[in-house]
N, C-alpha and C positions, 0 to 999 in steps of 0.2 A: 646509477641507481634508478630503478623504475618506480613510478608512482603506482599506488594501489588503485585499481580500477573501481570506480563507484558503482553502486548497485541501486536498482529500483526494486523494491519489494512489494509483492502483492500478497496480502494476507488471505488465507483461505480457511474458513471454519464452517461449522454446521449451519446450513440454511443461508449461506451467503449467496450472492447473485452470480451464478456461473457465467451467464452471457456477458455481464460487465467485466468479470475477471478475464474471460477469454479475449475480449476486445482489447483491454489494456495490455495483456501479455503479448498478443500477436502484433499489435501496432508498435508498441515500444521496442520489442525485439527486432522487428523489421527495420526500425530506424537505427539499429546498431547499438542500442543500450543493453547493458547486462541486467536482465530481469530474472528474478527468482520468485517462485511461488512458495510461500511459507505455510506449511500445514500447522494449524494450531494444536493438532493432536498427531500422534505418530501413525495414524491409520487414515484411510480414505474417508472423506465425508461427502455426503450428497448436498448439493446446493438446494436452493429454494424450489427448483423445478425438478429435482431428483437426479440431476447429472452429477456424477462424482468426478472430481479433478484429482490428478496425482500431483502432489506437491514436489518441488525440487528439494526442499529442505524442511526439517521440522523447526519449530520455533526455538527449541534448545540449540540446534545447530546454527540457526541464523543469529542468535544472540552474539556470537563471536564476530559477526560481520556487520552488526548494526552501526558501528562507527564509520562504515563506508557508505551509508545510505545517503542518497540524494533525494529520494522520494519513497513514500510509503502509501500504497493504494489500498483502501479498505472498502471492498465492494459489499457492504452490508447496510442494513437498516438499523435504526436506533435499538430495537430489541436485540438484534444480533450483537451490537457493540456492548450493550449492557450485560450480556451473558459473559463477556470477557472481563468484566470489572474486577472480579476477585482473583484474577490470575496475575501474580506478581511478575511473571516473565513478560507479559504484554506491557505492563507499566514500565519495566526496565528497558525493553526493546524501544518503546516510544521515547523514553527519556534519552537513551543513547542517540537515537536518530535525531531528536530535537537538538541535542548538543552539537550535532554536525550541521545544523540549520537545514535539515531535510524538509522538503515540502510534504504535507499530508493531504491526500486526495480522498474525499469521502463523497457519498451520494447525497440525495435529498434528505437531509437530517435537520431537525430543528436545532438551530445554532445555540439556543439557550440550554437545551437539554445536553447537547454535545459539550458545552462548556462545563457543565456539572461533572462530567467524567474527569476533568482536569488531566487529560492525557496529552493534549496538544499545546503548542506554544501559547504563551500568554498573549502574544500579538497574533492576530488572525491573518497577518499578511502571508503566512506560509501555509495556511489551511485553505485548500481549494475545493469547492463543491462542484461535482461534475453534473452534467445535465442528464435528462432521461435517455434511455437506451437508443432511441432513434437518432439522437444527435451525438452519440458517444464516439463514433469513429473519428469524426472531425475534431472533437475535443481532444481525443487521445493523440491525434496527429499534432495538434497545437502544443500539447504537453511535451511530446517528444522533441519538438523544436526548442522548447524552453529548457529541456534537460540535456540536450546533446552537448558534447564538450565545447563546440565552437561558441555556444551561447551561454554556457554556465561557468566557464573558467576552469573546467576539470581536465582539460586535455593535457 
């Protein structure tokens, strides 16, 4: 019997940060992790600088895989996150990923405001805030080491 392979999910929505998303996807895939970009809508959306990314899955498709999440990366600012507040699919996806004890990786967001969204674990030990873009490659490499099967117990 084979084990289900865990996923790292990178959310992609309107005016999210395309450079940050691309760094996470490329570094984590290069390390051998299964990374999927999840489109919050069924069509392409432009990032904050106008670059459109093509998602691997829609959020509706990803919901069935959320229980295999080891990490969810959200390359957005607080206004971008707040735009998702009324989408029950996002809340369900986060709840399922949280149930699997997935880590949530977010950018420079005010922690008090983030807590008000009530999307993430009550314990902040699994919420990781990533640094500015100039330090992001090294951070993503460290995250890959933390998430790889040898270090996470998923092998």
